[in-house]
NUTOR-246823 format. One record per atom (N, C-alpha, C, CB): residue number from 1; x, y, z; atom name; chain. Coordinates in pm, whole numbers, plus 50000, padded with zeros to 5 digits. Glycine has a CB too. Layout:
BEGIN
@seq->NUM	x->X	y->Y	z->Z	atom->CA	mol->A
...
***
This chain:
BEGIN
@seq->1	x->52202	y->75444	z->21994	atom->N	mol->A
@seq->1	x->52291	y->75499	z->21893	atom->CA	mol->A
@seq->1	x->52436	y->75477	z->21936	atom->C	mol->A
@seq->1	x->52261	y->75649	z->21871	atom->CB	mol->A
@seq->2	x->52515	y->75421	z->21850	atom->N	mol->A
@seq->2	x->52652	y->75385	z->21884	atom->CA	mol->A
@seq->2	x->52745	y->75506	z->21879	atom->C	mol->A
@seq->2	x->52703	y->75276	z->21790	atom->CB	mol->A
@seq->3	x->52869	y->75485	z->21921	atom->N	mol->A
@seq->3	x->52969	y->75591	z->21912	atom->CA	mol->A
@seq->3	x->53025	y->75595	z->21771	atom->C	mol->A
@seq->3	x->53083	y->75569	z->22016	atom->CB	mol->A
@seq->4	x->52944	y->75642	z->21678	atom->N	mol->A
@seq->4	x->52982	y->75647	z->21538	atom->CA	mol->A
@seq->4	x->52937	y->75778	z->21477	atom->C	mol->A
@seq->4	x->52922	y->75530	z->21461	atom->CB	mol->A
@seq->5	x->53020	y->75831	z->21387	atom->N	mol->A
@seq->5	x->52983	y->75953	z->21316	atom->CA	mol->A
@seq->5	x->52871	y->75919	z->21217	atom->C	mol->A
@seq->5	x->53107	y->76014	z->21242	atom->CB	mol->A
@seq->6	x->52769	y->76004	z->21212	atom->N	mol->A
@seq->6	x->52653	y->75981	z->21126	atom->CA	mol->A
@seq->6	x->52693	y->75984	z->20978	atom->C	mol->A
@seq->6	x->52545	y->76086	z->21155	atom->CB	mol->A
@seq->7	x->52784	y->76074	z->20940	atom->N	mol->A
@seq->7	x->52820	y->76092	z->20799	atom->CA	mol->A
@seq->7	x->52936	y->76003	z->20755	atom->C	mol->A
@seq->7	x->52856	y->76236	z->20774	atom->CB	mol->A
@seq->8	x->53044	y->76002	z->20831	atom->N	mol->A
@seq->8	x->53164	y->75930	z->20787	atom->CA	mol->A
@seq->8	x->53174	y->75788	z->20841	atom->C	mol->A
@seq->8	x->53286	y->76005	z->20828	atom->CB	mol->A
@seq->9	x->53100	y->75756	z->20947	atom->N	mol->A
@seq->9	x->53107	y->75623	z->21005	atom->CA	mol->A
@seq->9	x->53229	y->75599	z->21091	atom->C	mol->A
@seq->9	x->53104	y->75521	z->20896	atom->CB	mol->A
@seq->10	x->53301	y->75708	z->21127	atom->N	mol->A
@seq->10	x->53417	y->75693	z->21215	atom->CA	mol->A
@seq->10	x->53372	y->75638	z->21349	atom->C	mol->A
@seq->10	x->53491	y->75828	z->21234	atom->CB	mol->A
@seq->11	x->53446	y->75540	z->21399	atom->N	mol->A
@seq->11	x->53412	y->75477	z->21526	atom->CA	mol->A
@seq->11	x->53536	y->75459	z->21612	atom->C	mol->A
@seq->11	x->53344	y->75344	z->21503	atom->CB	mol->A
@seq->12	x->53525	y->75386	z->21722	atom->N	mol->A
@seq->12	x->53639	y->75363	z->21810	atom->CA	mol->A
@seq->12	x->53751	y->75284	z->21740	atom->C	mol->A
@seq->12	x->53594	y->75290	z->21935	atom->CB	mol->A
@seq->13	x->53875	y->75317	z->21775	atom->N	mol->A
@seq->13	x->53990	y->75242	z->21725	atom->CA	mol->A
@seq->13	x->54052	y->75167	z->21841	atom->C	mol->A
@seq->13	x->54094	y->75336	z->21657	atom->CB	mol->A
@seq->14	x->54113	y->75052	z->21812	atom->N	mol->A
@seq->14	x->54174	y->74969	z->21915	atom->CA	mol->A
@seq->14	x->54324	y->74963	z->21889	atom->C	mol->A
@seq->14	x->54112	y->74826	z->21917	atom->CB	mol->A
@seq->15	x->54401	y->74971	z->21998	atom->N	mol->A
@seq->15	x->54546	y->74962	z->21985	atom->CA	mol->A
@seq->15	x->54606	y->74912	z->22115	atom->C	mol->A
@seq->15	x->54606	y->75098	z->21947	atom->CB	mol->A
@seq->16	x->54736	y->74929	z->22128	atom->N	mol->A
@seq->16	x->54807	y->74884	z->22247	atom->CA	mol->A
@seq->16	x->54882	y->74999	z->22312	atom->C	mol->A
@seq->16	x->54904	y->74772	z->22213	atom->CB	mol->A
@seq->17	x->54881	y->75001	z->22447	atom->N	mol->A
@seq->17	x->54976	y->75082	z->22523	atom->CA	mol->A
@seq->17	x->55100	y->74996	z->22536	atom->C	mol->A
@seq->17	x->54918	y->75128	z->22665	atom->CB	mol->A
@seq->18	x->55214	y->75046	z->22495	atom->N	mol->A
@seq->18	x->55338	y->74968	z->22502	atom->CA	mol->A
@seq->18	x->55431	y->75036	z->22601	atom->C	mol->A
@seq->18	x->55405	y->74954	z->22361	atom->CB	mol->A
@seq->19	x->55470	y->74963	z->22707	atom->N	mol->A
@seq->19	x->55557	y->75018	z->22809	atom->CA	mol->A
@seq->19	x->55704	y->75005	z->22765	atom->C	mol->A
@seq->19	x->55535	y->74946	z->22944	atom->CB	mol->A
@seq->20	x->55791	y->75064	z->22844	atom->N	mol->A
@seq->20	x->55935	y->75056	z->22816	atom->CA	mol->A
@seq->20	x->55983	y->74911	z->22821	atom->C	mol->A
@seq->20	x->56014	y->75142	z->22917	atom->CB	mol->A
@seq->21	x->55919	y->74829	z->22905	atom->N	mol->A
@seq->21	x->55953	y->74688	z->22916	atom->CA	mol->A
@seq->21	x->55882	y->74604	z->22810	atom->C	mol->A
@seq->21	x->55919	y->74636	z->23055	atom->CB	mol->A
@seq->22	x->55818	y->74671	z->22715	atom->N	mol->A
@seq->22	x->55747	y->74608	z->22604	atom->CA	mol->A
@seq->22	x->55625	y->74527	z->22649	atom->C	mol->A
@seq->22	x->55842	y->74518	z->22528	atom->CB	mol->A
@seq->23	x->55567	y->74566	z->22765	atom->N	mol->A
@seq->23	x->55440	y->74507	z->22806	atom->CA	mol->A
@seq->23	x->55328	y->74575	z->22728	atom->C	mol->A
@seq->23	x->55418	y->74521	z->22961	atom->CB	mol->A
@seq->24	x->55233	y->74497	z->22682	atom->N	mol->A
@seq->24	x->55126	y->74553	z->22601	atom->CA	mol->A
@seq->24	x->54992	y->74537	z->22671	atom->C	mol->A
@seq->24	x->55122	y->74487	z->22463	atom->CB	mol->A
@seq->25	x->54916	y->74644	z->22679	atom->N	mol->A
@seq->25	x->54780	y->74641	z->22731	atom->CA	mol->A
@seq->25	x->54690	y->74709	z->22629	atom->C	mol->A
@seq->25	x->54769	y->74711	z->22872	atom->CB	mol->A
@seq->26	x->54569	y->74657	z->22616	atom->N	mol->A
@seq->26	x->54475	y->74710	z->22516	atom->CA	mol->A
@seq->26	x->54428	y->74850	z->22555	atom->C	mol->A
@seq->26	x->54355	y->74616	z->22501	atom->CB	mol->A
@seq->27	x->54411	y->74935	z->22455	atom->N	mol->A
@seq->27	x->54350	y->75065	z->22478	atom->CA	mol->A
@seq->27	x->54251	y->75093	z->22365	atom->C	mol->A
@seq->27	x->54458	y->75177	z->22486	atom->CB	mol->A
@seq->28	x->54158	y->75181	z->22393	atom->N	mol->A
@seq->28	x->54055	y->75217	z->22297	atom->CA	mol->A
@seq->28	x->54055	y->75368	z->22283	atom->C	mol->A
@seq->28	x->53916	y->75165	z->22341	atom->CB	mol->A
@seq->29	x->54064	y->75418	z->22162	atom->N	mol->A
@seq->29	x->54056	y->75563	z->22142	atom->CA	mol->A
@seq->29	x->53924	y->75594	z->22072	atom->C	mol->A
@seq->29	x->54177	y->75616	z->22060	atom->CB	mol->A
@seq->30	x->53846	y->75681	z->22134	atom->N	mol->A
@seq->30	x->53713	y->75713	z->22085	atom->CA	mol->A
@seq->30	x->53719	y->75835	z->21994	atom->C	mol->A
@seq->30	x->53616	y->75736	z->22202	atom->CB	mol->A
@seq->31	x->53631	y->75844	z->21895	atom->N	mol->A
@seq->31	x->53627	y->75961	z->21808	atom->CA	mol->A
@seq->31	x->53571	y->76082	z->21884	atom->C	mol->A
@seq->31	x->53542	y->75933	z->21682	atom->CB	mol->A
@seq->32	x->53608	y->76200	z->21839	atom->N	mol->A
@seq->32	x->53563	y->76325	z->21901	atom->CA	mol->A
@seq->32	x->53426	y->76360	z->21845	atom->C	mol->A
@seq->32	x->53666	y->76442	z->21876	atom->CB	mol->A
@seq->33	x->53321	y->76305	z->21907	atom->N	mol->A
@seq->33	x->53185	y->76323	z->21856	atom->CA	mol->A
@seq->33	x->53116	y->76441	z->21922	atom->C	mol->A
@seq->33	x->53103	y->76197	z->21876	atom->CB	mol->A
@seq->34	x->53036	y->76513	z->21843	atom->N	mol->A
@seq->34	x->52956	y->76625	z->21890	atom->CA	mol->A
@seq->34	x->52811	y->76601	z->21850	atom->C	mol->A
@seq->34	x->53008	y->76761	z->21832	atom->CB	mol->A
@seq->35	x->52718	y->76638	z->21937	atom->N	mol->A
@seq->35	x->52577	y->76628	z->21903	atom->CA	mol->A
@seq->35	x->52536	y->76757	z->21833	atom->C	mol->A
@seq->35	x->52488	y->76602	z->22031	atom->CB	mol->A
@seq->36	x->52481	y->76744	z->21713	atom->N	mol->A
@seq->36	x->52446	y->76859	z->21631	atom->CA	mol->A
@seq->36	x->52299	y->76847	z->21593	atom->C	mol->A
@seq->36	x->52536	y->76868	z->21504	atom->CB	mol->A
@seq->37	x->52231	y->76958	z->21595	atom->N	mol->A
@seq->37	x->52091	y->76962	z->21551	atom->CA	mol->A
@seq->37	x->52089	y->77000	z->21404	atom->C	mol->A
@seq->37	x->52006	y->77062	z->21637	atom->CB	mol->A
@seq->38	x->52028	y->76914	z->21321	atom->N	mol->A
@seq->38	x->52024	y->76934	z->21177	atom->CA	mol->A
@seq->38	x->51879	y->76958	z->21134	atom->C	mol->A
@seq->38	x->52084	y->76812	z->21101	atom->CB	mol->A
@seq->39	x->51860	y->77057	z->21047	atom->N	mol->A
@seq->39	x->51728	y->77088	z->20994	atom->CA	mol->A
@seq->39	x->51703	y->77004	z->20870	atom->C	mol->A
@seq->39	x->51714	y->77240	z->20961	atom->CB	mol->A
@seq->40	x->51593	y->76930	z->20867	atom->N	mol->A
@seq->40	x->51558	y->76847	z->20753	atom->CA	mol->A
@seq->40	x->51474	y->76925	z->20653	atom->C	mol->A
@seq->40	x->51483	y->76721	z->20799	atom->CB	mol->A
@seq->41	x->51454	y->76868	z->20533	atom->N	mol->A
@seq->41	x->51381	y->76937	z->20427	atom->CA	mol->A
@seq->41	x->51235	y->76965	z->20466	atom->C	mol->A
@seq->41	x->51385	y->76856	z->20299	atom->CB	mol->A
@seq->42	x->51175	y->76873	z->20543	atom->N	mol->A
@seq->42	x->51034	y->76890	z->20579	atom->CA	mol->A
@seq->42	x->51014	y->76986	z->20696	atom->C	mol->A
@seq->42	x->50972	y->76756	z->20612	atom->CB	mol->A
@seq->43	x->51121	y->77049	z->20744	atom->N	mol->A
@seq->43	x->51110	y->77148	z->20850	atom->CA	mol->A
@seq->43	x->51136	y->77097	z->20989	atom->C	mol->A
@seq->43	x->50976	y->77207	z->20847	atom->CB	mol->A
@seq->44	x->51143	y->76965	z->21008	atom->N	mol->A
@seq->44	x->51171	y->76909	z->21140	atom->CA	mol->A
@seq->44	x->51321	y->76909	z->21164	atom->C	mol->A
@seq->44	x->51113	y->76765	z->21152	atom->CB	mol->A
@seq->45	x->51357	y->76902	z->21291	atom->N	mol->A
@seq->45	x->51500	y->76897	z->21324	atom->CA	mol->A
@seq->45	x->51532	y->76763	z->21388	atom->C	mol->A
@seq->45	x->51539	y->77014	z->21417	atom->CB	mol->A
@seq->46	x->51658	y->76725	z->21377	atom->N	mol->A
@seq->46	x->51703	y->76594	z->21425	atom->CA	mol->A
@seq->46	x->51841	y->76610	z->21487	atom->C	mol->A
@seq->46	x->51704	y->76488	z->21311	atom->CB	mol->A
@seq->47	x->51863	y->76545	z->21602	atom->N	mol->A
@seq->47	x->51996	y->76549	z->21665	atom->CA	mol->A
@seq->47	x->52076	y->76429	z->21618	atom->C	mol->A
@seq->47	x->51985	y->76551	z->21821	atom->CB	mol->A
@seq->48	x->52197	y->76456	z->21568	atom->N	mol->A
@seq->48	x->52284	y->76348	z->21522	atom->CA	mol->A
@seq->48	x->52422	y->76367	z->21582	atom->C	mol->A
@seq->48	x->52292	y->76344	z->21366	atom->CB	mol->A
@seq->49	x->52499	y->76258	z->21587	atom->N	mol->A
@seq->49	x->52637	y->76264	z->21635	atom->CA	mol->A
@seq->49	x->52730	y->76276	z->21515	atom->C	mol->A
@seq->49	x->52673	y->76138	z->21721	atom->CB	mol->A
@seq->50	x->52815	y->76379	z->21518	atom->N	mol->A
@seq->50	x->52906	y->76406	z->21407	atom->CA	mol->A
@seq->50	x->53046	y->76425	z->21464	atom->C	mol->A
@seq->50	x->52861	y->76533	z->21325	atom->CB	mol->A
@seq->51	x->53147	y->76371	z->21395	atom->N	mol->A
@seq->51	x->53285	y->76389	z->21436	atom->CA	mol->A
@seq->51	x->53325	y->76535	z->21417	atom->C	mol->A
@seq->51	x->53380	y->76295	z->21355	atom->CB	mol->A
@seq->52	x->53412	y->76585	z->21505	atom->N	mol->A
@seq->52	x->53455	y->76725	z->21498	atom->CA	mol->A
@seq->52	x->53526	y->76754	z->21366	atom->C	mol->A
@seq->52	x->53547	y->76758	z->21617	atom->CB	mol->A
@seq->53	x->53602	y->76658	z->21316	atom->N	mol->A
@seq->53	x->53671	y->76679	z->21188	atom->CA	mol->A
@seq->53	x->53571	y->76693	z->21074	atom->C	mol->A
@seq->53	x->53767	y->76563	z->21160	atom->CB	mol->A
@seq->54	x->53460	y->76620	z->21081	atom->N	mol->A
@seq->54	x->53356	y->76630	z->20979	atom->CA	mol->A
@seq->54	x->53286	y->76766	z->20987	atom->C	mol->A
@seq->54	x->53254	y->76517	z->20995	atom->CB	mol->A
@seq->55	x->53265	y->76816	z->21110	atom->N	mol->A
@seq->55	x->53205	y->76948	z->21127	atom->CA	mol->A
@seq->55	x->53291	y->77056	z->21062	atom->C	mol->A
@seq->55	x->53184	y->76980	z->21274	atom->CB	mol->A
@seq->56	x->53422	y->77046	z->21080	atom->N	mol->A
@seq->56	x->53512	y->77144	z->21018	atom->CA	mol->A
@seq->56	x->53499	y->77141	z->20866	atom->C	mol->A
@seq->56	x->53658	y->77117	z->21058	atom->CB	mol->A
@seq->57	x->53492	y->77021	z->20810	atom->N	mol->A
@seq->57	x->53477	y->77006	z->20666	atom->CA	mol->A
@seq->57	x->53344	y->77063	z->20618	atom->C	mol->A
@seq->57	x->53489	y->76859	z->20625	atom->CB	mol->A
@seq->58	x->53238	y->77039	z->20696	atom->N	mol->A
@seq->58	x->53106	y->77091	z->20659	atom->CA	mol->A
@seq->58	x->53103	y->77243	z->20661	atom->C	mol->A
@seq->58	x->53000	y->77036	z->20754	atom->CB	mol->A
@seq->59	x->53171	y->77305	z->20759	atom->N	mol->A
@seq->59	x->53177	y->77451	z->20765	atom->CA	mol->A
@seq->59	x->53254	y->77509	z->20648	atom->C	mol->A
@seq->59	x->53240	y->77495	z->20894	atom->CB	mol->A
@seq->60	x->53358	y->77440	z->20604	atom->N	mol->A
@seq->60	x->53437	y->77485	z->20490	atom->CA	mol->A
@seq->60	x->53355	y->77490	z->20361	atom->C	mol->A
@seq->60	x->53558	y->77394	z->20471	atom->CB	mol->A
@seq->61	x->53270	y->77390	z->20346	atom->N	mol->A
@seq->61	x->53195	y->77374	z->20220	atom->CA	mol->A
@seq->61	x->53071	y->77461	z->20213	atom->C	mol->A
@seq->61	x->53155	y->77231	z->20203	atom->CB	mol->A
@seq->62	x->53024	y->77512	z->20327	atom->N	mol->A
@seq->62	x->52902	y->77593	z->20321	atom->CA	mol->A
@seq->62	x->52932	y->77742	z->20311	atom->C	mol->A
@seq->62	x->52817	y->77567	z->20443	atom->CB	mol->A
***
């Protein structure tokens, strides 16, 4: 399972660290993923990776 949000598909972003001398080095920023146990309709549970921002939205709507 990749570093991706199950619902929104948020994944790693790529950018540059830029120094004062304008030297550029690659950097990767990873999403804030949490493992959450979700109850399915048939009664079984499943662990999925969800972004923290998505969890906040889910709590608001329920």
